[in-house]
C-alpha positions in Angstrom: -15.4 34.1 -103.7 -12.3 32.0 -103.4 -9.6 32.7 -106.0 -7.3 30.3 -107.8 -3.7 30.9 -107.1 -1.0 31.2 -109.8 2.2 29.2 -109.1 5.0 31.6 -110.2 8.5 32.6 -108.9 8.5 29.4 -106.7 5.3 30.2 -104.8 1.5 30.4 -105.0 0.3 33.9 -105.6 -3.2 35.2 -106.0 -3.8 37.8 -108.7 -5.2 41.3 -108.0 -8.9 42.1 -108.2 -12.0 40.0 -108.2 -11.1 38.0 -111.3 -13.3 36.0 -113.7 -15.9 33.8 -112.0 -15.7 30.1 -113.2 -18.9 28.1 -113.1 -19.9 24.4 -112.7 -20.7 23.3 -116.3 -23.6 21.1 -115.1 -25.2 23.1 -112.3 -24.2 26.6 -113.3 -23.0 27.2 -109.7 -20.0 29.6 -109.3 -16.9 27.7 -108.2 -13.9 30.0 -108.0 -12.5 33.1 -109.5 -9.3 33.3 -111.6 -7.1 36.3 -112.3 -3.5 36.9 -113.2 -3.7 40.7 -112.7 -0.6 42.1 -111.1 1.8 39.3 -112.1 5.2 40.4 -113.4 5.4 38.3 -116.6 9.0 39.4 -117.3 10.2 38.1 -113.9 8.2 34.9 -114.4 10.1 34.1 -117.6 13.4 35.1 -116.2 12.8 32.9 -113.2 12.2 29.9 -115.5 15.4 30.7 -117.5 17.6 31.3 -114.5 16.3 28.6 -112.2 14.5 25.9 -114.1 16.6 26.0 -117.3 20.0 26.0 -115.6 19.1 22.9 -113.6 17.3 21.0 -116.3 19.9 21.5 -119.0 22.6 20.0 -116.7 20.6 16.8 -116.2 21.0 14.0 -118.7 18.2 12.6 -120.9 18.3 9.5 -118.7 17.8 11.6 -115.5 15.0 13.7 -117.1 13.3 10.5 -118.3 13.4 9.0 -114.9 12.0 12.3 -113.5 9.0 12.1 -115.9 8.4 8.4 -114.9 8.4 9.3 -111.2 6.0 12.1 -111.8 3.7 9.9 -113.8 3.6 7.3 -111.0 3.0 10.0 -108.4 0.0 11.5 -110.3 -1.5 8.1 -111.2 -1.7 7.4 -107.4 -3.7 10.6 -107.0 -5.9 10.4 -110.1 -9.2 10.0 -108.3 -8.8 13.6 -106.9 -8.7 14.8 -110.5 -11.8 12.8 -111.6 -13.9 14.4 -108.9 -13.0 17.9 -110.1 -13.2 16.9 -113.8 -16.9 16.2 -113.5 -17.4 19.9 -112.8 -16.2 20.7 -116.4 -19.1 18.6 -117.8 -16.9 15.6 -118.5 -18.2 12.0 -118.3 -16.0 9.2 -116.9 -14.7 8.4 -120.3 -14.1 12.1 -121.1 -12.1 12.4 -117.9 -10.2 9.2 -118.5 -9.0 10.5 -121.8 -8.0 13.8 -120.2 -6.5 12.6 -117.0 -5.0 9.2 -117.6 -4.3 10.1 -121.2 -2.2 13.0 -120.0 -0.4 10.8 -117.4 0.2 8.2 -120.1 1.9 10.9 -122.1 4.4 11.3 -119.2 5.1 7.5 -119.3 5.5 7.4 -123.0 8.0 10.3 -123.1 9.8 8.9 -120.2 10.4 5.7 -122.2 12.1 7.8 -124.9 15.1 8.0 -122.7 16.1 4.6 -123.9 16.7 6.1 -127.4 18.8 8.9 -126.0 22.3 9.1 -124.5 23.2 9.5 -120.8 24.2 13.1 -121.6 22.5 16.5 -121.5 22.7 16.7 -125.3 22.7 14.3 -128.2 23.9 13.9 -131.7 21.5 14.1 -134.6 21.7 11.9 -137.7 24.8 10.4 -139.2 28.3 11.7 -139.3 29.7 13.2 -142.5 33.2 12.7 -143.8 34.5 15.9 -145.3 38.0 14.9 -146.4 39.9 12.2 -148.4 42.3 11.3 -145.6 39.5 11.2 -143.0 41.0 13.9 -140.8 38.1 16.3 -141.2 34.4 15.6 -140.6 31.0 17.1 -139.7 28.1 16.1 -137.5 25.1 17.8 -135.9 24.6 18.2 -132.2 21.4 19.0 -130.3 21.5 21.0 -127.1 18.6 22.4 -124.9 17.5 25.9 -125.7 18.4 28.4 -122.9 14.8 29.7 -122.7 11.4 28.6 -121.5 8.4 26.9 -123.2 5.3 29.1 -122.9 2.2 26.9 -123.4 -1.1 28.7 -124.1 -3.6 25.9 -123.9 -7.3 25.3 -124.8 -10.1 24.6 -122.4 -11.2 21.2 -123.6 -8.4 19.1 -122.1 -7.2 20.9 -119.0 -4.9 18.0 -117.8 -3.9 16.3 -121.1 -3.3 19.6 -122.7 -0.7 20.5 -120.1 0.9 17.1 -119.5 1.4 16.2 -123.2 3.3 19.4 -123.7 5.4 19.6 -120.6 6.5 16.0 -121.0 8.2 16.9 -124.2 9.9 20.1 -123.1 11.0 18.7 -119.7 12.6 15.7 -121.5 14.5 18.1 -123.7 15.7 20.1 -120.7 13.6 23.2 -121.0 11.2 24.6 -118.3 7.6 25.6 -118.9 5.2 28.3 -118.1 1.6 26.9 -118.6 -1.3 29.2 -119.2 -4.5 27.0 -119.4 -7.7 28.4 -120.7 -9.3 30.2 -117.8 -12.7 28.5 -117.9 -11.4 25.1 -116.8 -8.1 26.2 -115.2 -9.3 25.0 -111.8 -8.7 21.4 -112.9 -5.2 22.3 -114.2 -4.5 24.1 -111.0 -5.4 21.0 -108.9 -2.9 18.9 -110.9 -0.1 21.4 -110.7 -0.6 21.6 -106.9 0.1 17.8 -106.7 3.1 18.2 -109.0 4.6 20.9 -106.9 3.9 19.0 -103.7 5.7 16.0 -105.1 9.0 18.0 -105.3 10.0 15.8 -108.2 10.6 18.7 -110.6 13.4 21.1 -109.9 12.6 24.7 -108.9 11.5 26.8 -111.8 10.8 23.8 -114.1 7.0 24.5 -114.0 5.0 27.6 -113.4 1.2 28.1 -113.8 -0.9 31.1 -114.8 -4.6 31.0 -114.1 -6.1 33.9 -115.9 -5.1 36.1 -118.7 -1.7 35.7 -120.4 -1.3 39.4 -120.1 1.8 40.8 -121.8 3.8 37.6 -121.5 4.6 37.6 -125.2 6.2 41.0 -124.9 9.0 39.3 -122.9 9.9 36.2 -125.0 13.3 35.8 -126.6 14.7 33.8 -129.5 15.7 31.0 -127.0 12.0 30.5 -125.9 9.4 28.4 -127.6 5.7 29.4 -127.7 3.0 26.8 -128.2 -0.6 27.5 -128.7 -3.7 25.2 -128.8 -7.1 26.8 -129.7 -8.9 28.5 -132.4 -7.2 29.2 -135.7 -8.2 32.9 -135.4 -6.6 33.4 -132.0 -3.6 31.4 -133.1 -2.9 33.6 -136.1 -3.1 36.7 -133.9 -0.5 35.3 -131.5 1.7 34.1 -134.3 1.8 37.6 -135.7 2.9 39.2 -132.4 5.7 41.7 -133.1 8.1 39.9 -130.6 7.4 36.5 -132.1 8.5 38.0 -135.5 11.3 40.2 -134.4 13.0 37.6 -132.2 12.2 34.7 -134.5 10.7 32.8 -131.6 9.7 29.3 -132.5 5.9 29.1 -132.5 4.1 25.8 -132.6 0.4 26.1 -133.3 -2.2 23.4 -133.0 -5.5 24.9 -134.1 -9.0 23.5 -134.3 -9.6 22.1 -137.7 -12.3 20.7 -140.0 -11.3 17.1 -139.7 -13.1 14.6 -141.9 -14.1 10.9 -142.0 -14.7 9.0 -145.2 -16.8 5.9 -145.8 -15.1 4.0 -148.6 -17.1 3.2 -151.7 -16.5 -0.6 -151.1 -18.4 -0.6 -147.7 -22.1 -1.6 -147.6 -24.5 -2.1 -144.6 -23.9 -5.9 -144.4 -20.2 -5.4 -143.7 -18.8 -4.9 -140.1 -17.0 -1.8 -141.3 -20.4 -0.1 -141.8 -21.2 -0.2 -138.1 -17.6 0.7 -137.3 -18.0 3.9 -139.3 -21.3 4.8 -137.7 -20.0 4.2 -134.2 -16.8 6.1 -134.8 -18.6 9.1 -136.1 -21.0 9.0 -133.2 -18.1 8.8 -130.7 -16.4 11.7 -132.3 -19.5 13.8 -132.0 -20.3 13.0 -128.4 -17.1 12.3 -126.5 -16.2 15.5 -124.7 -19.5 16.8 -126.2 -17.6 17.3 -129.4 -15.1 19.7 -127.8 -12.0 18.1 -129.4 -9.6 19.6 -131.8 -9.6 16.3 -133.6 -13.3 15.7 -133.7 -15.0 14.8 -137.0 -16.6 17.9 -138.4 -17.1 16.7 -142.0 -18.5 13.3 -142.9 -18.1 12.1 -146.5 -20.2 9.3 -147.8 -20.8 7.8 -151.3 -23.8 9.5 -152.8 -25.7 6.3 -153.3 -25.3 5.4 -149.6 -25.9 8.7 -147.9 -29.5 8.1 -146.9 -28.7 4.8 -145.3 -25.8 6.4 -143.5 -27.6 9.4 -142.0 -30.5 7.2 -140.9 -28.1 4.8 -139.1 -26.3 7.7 -137.6 -29.4 9.4 -136.4 -30.5 6.1 -134.8 -27.2 5.8 -132.9 -27.3 9.4 -131.8 -30.8 8.9 -130.5 -29.4 6.3 -128.1 -27.0 8.8 -126.5 -28.2 9.9 -123.0 -27.2 13.5 -122.2 -27.0 14.9 -118.8 -25.1 15.0 -115.5 -21.9 13.0 -115.9 -22.2 11.6 -112.4 -25.1 9.6 -113.6 -23.7 6.3 -114.9 -26.2 6.0 -117.7 -25.1 9.4 -119.2 -22.9 9.1 -122.3 -22.5 12.8 -123.1 -22.1 15.6 -120.6 -22.2 19.4 -120.8 -20.1 21.8 -122.7 -17.4 23.5 -120.6 -19.7 26.6 -120.1 -22.5 28.8 -121.3 -20.1 30.9 -123.3 -18.9 27.9 -125.2 -22.5 26.7 -125.8 -23.5 30.1 -127.2 -20.5 30.1 -129.5 -21.3 26.7 -130.9 -24.9 27.8 -131.6 -23.7 30.9 -133.3 -21.4 28.8 -135.6 -24.3 26.4 -136.4 -26.3 29.4 -137.6 -23.6 30.1 -140.1 -23.6 26.5 -141.3 -27.3 26.7 -141.9 -26.7 29.0 -144.7 -26.0 26.0 -146.9 -27.0 23.0 -144.8 -30.0 21.7 -142.9 -30.4 20.0 -139.5 -31.4 16.4 -139.9 -30.8 15.5 -136.2 -31.0 17.5 -133.0 -32.2 20.9 -132.0 -30.6 24.2 -131.2 -33.5 25.1 -128.9 -34.1 22.1 -126.7 -32.4 19.0 -125.3 -33.5 16.2 -123.0 -31.3 16.1 -119.9 -30.8 13.3 -117.3 -30.3 14.5 -113.7 -29.7 18.1 -114.8 -31.4 21.3 -116.0 -30.7 22.4 -119.6 -31.4 26.0 -118.5 -28.7 26.2 -115.9 -26.2 23.7 -117.3 -24.3 24.0 -120.6 -26.1 21.1 -122.2 -26.6 20.8 -125.9 -28.1 18.3 -128.3 -25.9 16.7 -130.9 -26.4 18.4 -134.2 -26.1 16.5 -137.5 -26.4 18.6 -140.6 -26.8 17.7 -144.3 -25.1 19.5 -147.1 -25.9 18.2 -150.6 -23.6 20.5 -152.6 -20.1 20.2 -150.9 -18.2 21.4 -154.0 -20.2 24.6 -154.5 -20.7 25.7 -150.9 -17.9 26.8 -148.5 -19.5 26.9 -145.1 -18.9 23.2 -144.1 -15.2 23.6 -145.1 -14.7 27.0 -143.4 -16.9 27.2 -140.3 -16.2 25.1 -137.2 -18.8 24.7 -134.5 -16.6 23.5 -131.6 -19.1 21.1 -130.0 -21.3 18.1 -130.9 -21.8 19.2 -134.5 -20.9 17.5 -137.8 -22.1 17.8 -141.4 -22.7 14.8 -143.7 -21.9 15.3 -147.5 -22.0 13.1 -150.6 -19.2 12.2 -153.0 -18.9 10.1 -156.2 -15.3 9.0 -156.7 -12.2 8.7 -154.6 -10.6 11.6 -156.4 -13.7 13.6 -155.5 -13.4 12.9 -151.8 -9.7 13.6 -151.8 -10.5 17.1 -153.2 -13.3 17.6 -150.7 -11.0 16.6 -147.8 -8.6 19.3 -149.0 -11.3 22.0 -149.0 -10.8 22.2 -145.2 -7.4 23.9 -146.0 -5.5 21.6 -143.6 -6.5 19.5 -140.7 -5.1 17.6 -137.8 -6.5 14.2 -138.8 -8.7 12.3 -141.2 -10.0 8.8 -141.3 -11.2 6.4 -144.0 -13.1 3.2 -143.4 -12.3 0.8 -146.2 -11.3 -2.8 -146.9 -10.0 -2.0 -150.4 -6.2 -1.5 -150.3 -6.2 0.5 -153.6 -8.8 2.9 -152.2 -6.8 3.3 -149.0 -3.6 3.9 -150.9 -5.1 6.4 -153.3 -6.7 8.3 -150.4 -3.7 8.4 -148.2 -1.3 9.5 -151.0 -3.8 12.0 -152.3 -4.9 13.5 -149.0 -1.7 13.4 -146.9 -0.5 16.8 -148.0 -3.4 18.4 -146.1 -3.6 16.2 -143.0 -1.4 15.7 -140.0 -2.6 12.1 -139.4 -4.7 9.6 -141.4 -6.3 6.5 -139.9 -7.2 3.6 -142.2 -9.9 1.7 -140.3 -11.4 -1.7 -141.0 -12.4 -4.8 -139.1 -8.9 -6.2 -139.0 -7.5 -3.4 -136.7 -10.7 -2.2 -135.1 -10.3 -4.0 -131.8 -6.9 -2.4 -131.1 -7.3 0.8 -133.0 -7.1 4.0 -130.8 -9.7 5.6 -133.1 -10.0 8.7 -135.2 -9.5 11.4 -132.6 -6.8 10.0 -130.3 -3.4 11.7 -130.7 -0.6 9.4 -129.6 2.6 10.7 -127.9 5.0 8.8 -130.2 3.3 10.1 -133.4 3.2 13.6 -134.8 0.2 15.6 -133.5 -0.4 18.6 -135.7 -1.4 19.5 -139.2 -0.8 21.9 -142.1 -2.6 25.0 -143.1 -5.6 25.9 -141.0 -4.5 23.3 -138.4 -1.5 25.5 -137.6 1.4 23.9 -139.3 2.7 22.6 -136.0 3.9 19.3 -134.5 3.7 19.3 -130.7 4.4 15.6 -130.2 5.9 12.8 -132.3 8.4 11.0 -130.1 11.9 12.3 -130.6 10.6 14.6 -133.3 8.6 16.5 -130.6 11.6 16.7 -128.2 13.8 18.2 -131.0 11.5 21.3 -131.1 13.1 22.4 -127.8 16.7 21.6 -128.9 19.0 23.7 -130.9 20.6 21.9 -133.9 24.1 23.0 -134.6 26.5 21.7 -137.3 29.9 21.0 -135.8 33.1 20.4 -137.8 36.5 19.2 -136.8 38.8 16.1 -136.6 37.2 12.8 -135.7 39.1 12.9 -132.4 37.8 16.3 -131.5 34.2 15.5 -132.4 34.5 12.4 -130.3 35.8 14.4 -127.3 32.9 16.9 -127.7 30.1 14.4 -128.2 31.3 11.6 -126.0 30.4 9.2 -128.9 33.4 7.6 -130.8 33.7 8.7 -134.4 35.3 6.5 -136.9 39.0 7.4 -137.6 39.4 9.1 -134.2 42.4 8.2 -132.1 41.7 5.2 -129.9 42.7 4.5 -126.3 44.9 1.5 -125.9 45.5 0.6 -122.2 46.6 -3.0 -122.6 43.5 -4.1 -120.8 40.8 -5.8 -122.9 37.7 -3.6 -122.7 35.6 -6.6 -121.9 37.4 -6.9 -118.6 36.2 -3.4 -117.5 33.1 -2.6 -115.6 30.6 -0.1 -117.1 32.0 2.8 -115.0 35.6 2.0 -116.0 35.0 2.0 -119.7 36.1 5.1 -121.6 34.7 6.2 -124.9 37.5 5.3 -127.4 38.8 2.3 -125.5 40.2 0.2 -128.3 41.9 -3.0 -129.3 43.2 -4.2 -132.6 43.1 -7.9 -132.9 45.5 -10.4 -134.4 44.8 -11.6 -137.9 42.9 -14.7 -138.9 43.4 -16.5 -142.2 40.1 -17.2 -144.0 40.2 -20.5 -145.8 38.0 -22.2 -148.4 37.3 -24.9 -145.7 36.1 -22.2 -143.3 33.6 -21.0 -145.9 32.4 -24.5 -146.8 31.9 -25.4 -143.1 30.0 -22.2 -142.4 27.8 -23.0 -145.5 27.0 -26.4 -144.1 26.4 -25.2 -140.5 24.2 -22.3 -141.6 22.5 -23.9 -144.6 23.4 -20.9 -146.7 24.7 -22.4 -150.0 24.3 -19.2 -152.1 26.2 -19.8 -155.3 28.9 -17.1 -154.5 30.0 -19.2 -151.4 30.6 -22.4 -153.4 34.1 -23.1 -154.7 33.0 -24.8 -157.9 30.8 -21.9 -159.1 31.5 -20.5 -162.6 32.0 -16.8 -161.6 31.8 -15.4 -165.1 29.1 -12.8 -165.3 28.8 -12.5 -161.5 30.0 -9.7 -159.2 32.7 -11.9 -157.7 36.0 -13.3 -158.8 36.0 -16.5 -156.8 34.6 -18.2 -153.7 33.6 -15.4 -151.3 33.1 -15.6 -147.5 29.6 -15.2 -146.2 29.0 -11.8 -144.6 27.6 -13.4 -141.5 30.7 -15.6 -141.3 32.9 -12.5 -141.4 30.8 -11.1 -138.5 31.0 -14.4 -136.6 34.8 -14.6 -137.2 35.0 -11.0 -136.0 33.4 -11.9 -132.7 35.8 -14.8 -132.4 38.6 -12.3 -132.7 37.4 -9.5 -130.4 35.6 -11.4 -127.7 37.6 -12.0 -124.5 36.9 -15.7 -124.2 36.7 -18.4 -121.5 37.0 -16.3 -118.3 34.0 -14.5 -116.6 34.0 -10.7 -117.1 31.6 -7.8 -116.6 30.0 -8.3 -120.0 26.6 -10.0 -119.2 25.3 -10.6 -122.7 25.2 -9.6 -126.4 22.3 -7.2 -126.8 22.2 -6.9 -130.6 23.8 -5.6 -133.8 23.0 -2.2 -135.5 24.1 -0.8 -138.8 25.8 -4.0 -140.1 27.3 -3.4 -143.5 29.6 -5.5 -145.7 31.6 -3.2 -147.9 34.0 -5.4 -149.8 34.2 -9.1 -150.8 36.6 -11.2 -148.6 38.0 -14.2 -150.6 39.4 -17.4 -149.4 43.1 -17.0 -148.7 42.7 -13.5 -147.3 43.2 -12.5 -143.7 40.9 -10.6 -141.4 41.5 -8.5 -138.3 39.3 -6.3 -136.2 39.5 -2.8 -134.8 37.1 -2.8 -131.8 36.3 0.4 -130.1 34.0 1.6 -127.2 31.6 3.9 -129.0 28.9 4.9 -126.6 27.5 4.1 -123.1 24.0 4.3 -121.8 23.3 3.6 -118.1 20.2 1.7 -117.1 18.5 2.1 -113.8 18.3 -0.9 -111.5 14.9 -2.5 -111.2 13.7 -4.2 -108.1 12.6 -7.8 -108.7 9.6 -9.3 -106.9 11.0 -11.9 -104.5 7.7 -13.7 -104.5 8.1 -14.8 -108.1 9.3 -18.4 -108.2 12.9 -18.9 -109.2 13.7 -15.2 -108.9 15.4 -13.7 -105.8 17.2 -10.5 -104.9 17.5 -7.5 -107.2 18.4 -6.7 -110.8 22.1 -6.5 -111.7 23.3 -2.9 -112.0 24.2 -2.6 -115.7 24.3 -0.4 -118.8 24.3 -0.7 -122.5 27.6 -0.3 -124.3 27.8 0.2 -128.0 31.0 -0.9 -129.8 32.2 0.0 -133.2 33.4 -3.1 -135.0 35.6 -2.4 -138.1 36.4 -5.6 -140.1 39.6 -5.1 -142.1 41.5 -7.4 -144.6 45.2 -7.9 -145.1 45.3 -5.0 -147.5 44.1 -2.8 -144.6 40.8 -2.2 -146.4 37.4 -2.3 -144.7 35.3 -5.4 -145.6 32.6 -4.7 -143.0 31.5 -2.4 -140.3 28.9 -2.8 -137.5 27.8 -1.5 -134.1 27.3 -4.2 -131.6 25.6 -3.7 -128.2 26.5 -5.5 -125.0 25.0 -5.3 -121.6 27.8 -4.6 -119.1 27.8 -4.9 -115.4 28.2 -1.8 -113.1 30.1 -1.8 -109.9 27.4 0.4 -108.3 23.6 0.9 -108.6 22.2 4.2 -110.0 
């Protein structure tokens, strides 16, 4: 029997012994064996720390982001190979699409986050904090990559997405990964890792793969490592309590299977489009991936006076679902991942039957298209009814990780909020309603126990990603039973792999450390206007202080006429008694416009291509007619942009993109008393001399 290899220590290594035989979920045929016996897990982690970490942490966020994008493009070109293997896990085309292209999409999404991060290996977090009256002492927070490795222990249900959605985050942060997929479907993960390694896009040591048992890997983790786990709550709690996790204070992110729920709002009736939306969404959650999703709907809450109509509609829809060989195009639900998984689901259903009854499906038989239910891991969808959700515990405590869900009645919104909480924490919940007050009450009441809540109605249905779809830029995780983790969430996810450190010092010293100009730091005055410098020539702290401009009443009147802003405070004949102002005051936007007139290097062409926007504009003090204004203008931050090739076949477009970067400038607007009247960060696009 052929064995899967483990990719560790920079090479493919087979484990010792015969290993665990992995079977085709549809035909039951043995495929390969998997084992990690004989691997030195201590050396594997050290290799990641000494090779992968040292290289990745020296790369900037921009470089890491471009690396992720290149990897996503590479895998997308080879996705058909993965689909062929994915069918062996029992997955239909749509199941495989979620797993394969959803995972690759995660790489793309995290790659795009580079635009929110500096061209540095580290970043600042939050706002600066002044700690002194004379502005010579300040504080900030810096985020640097941890010096360890991300150990990912993944579930069997999404062998591609489960790996890619996690490594995308740690790689962007500058931390390598050791991936341990669930053994039963690890042959698909192994196929993807082979392509990743063949691409040579990732540096050595950035990714290692273990096909088989995790062995004693947790015995060798340190405080600089991060362990993530996806799977059952029971297994997760055992791992979280590992002595090394506790003694080393190792960050542990757990995303556990949970008893997610879906609610039909009391305002919805069978004549409304939301009724069919609810039925189809529940059916989808029960049958996609044969219900083997950590986000699948396990509890269905319906107003008591509508429960019969709902279960009849749902049974009718489930009856249309063809089950069988996913290679048959008519099949809409494939097999479970294996016989062990099917046996476990049936055992859990038996527990649920202590307080519920089956109203659709059978534990003993299932009609199968192009397959044999005796050799393949096929199972009928099972819909149960529980009439007493407040007085019975099984539906809120027992999860059957397959095409199984329980429908239960409720009377009021407060009731259904309490029922949702009886799951003791879940990854996600959904409510189908058109009533904003119902939606608000449910969201505010239930959010403490759910990681994500979807409010679904006909208005958003066409573009909604649905109940069970985690999105890379939103938090994926949940409290309580769901594990208390957040393994995605845009920049929030990246920060799990970064160490946050408070730094204190003078503004000039914090500027030098962070390479981001801090207000009140010493500027660099070279005598050359910063707008005359190319992107590469600009230094953080390059600064000019402009001449003064007298602001007259005529200026204010003219700006009011040009802009159409005749707010009373800008009119000279206003009676200012009882107002916040003493006399005619300049428009804030006039001050900003006048500031631009002072700091912009006018008339001659220069490397500044365009104004890109204004951030954090604040007006801090009134500027009255007769006062003077001058500007302190400082290069605050630089972010390089990669050059894009432009299609020469597009009319009116020729050649290539102009090499450029985004430059942020601190604009301090100061009056003739040397007091700040306004402050802003403006962004310009500045030409480079060279491509990157």
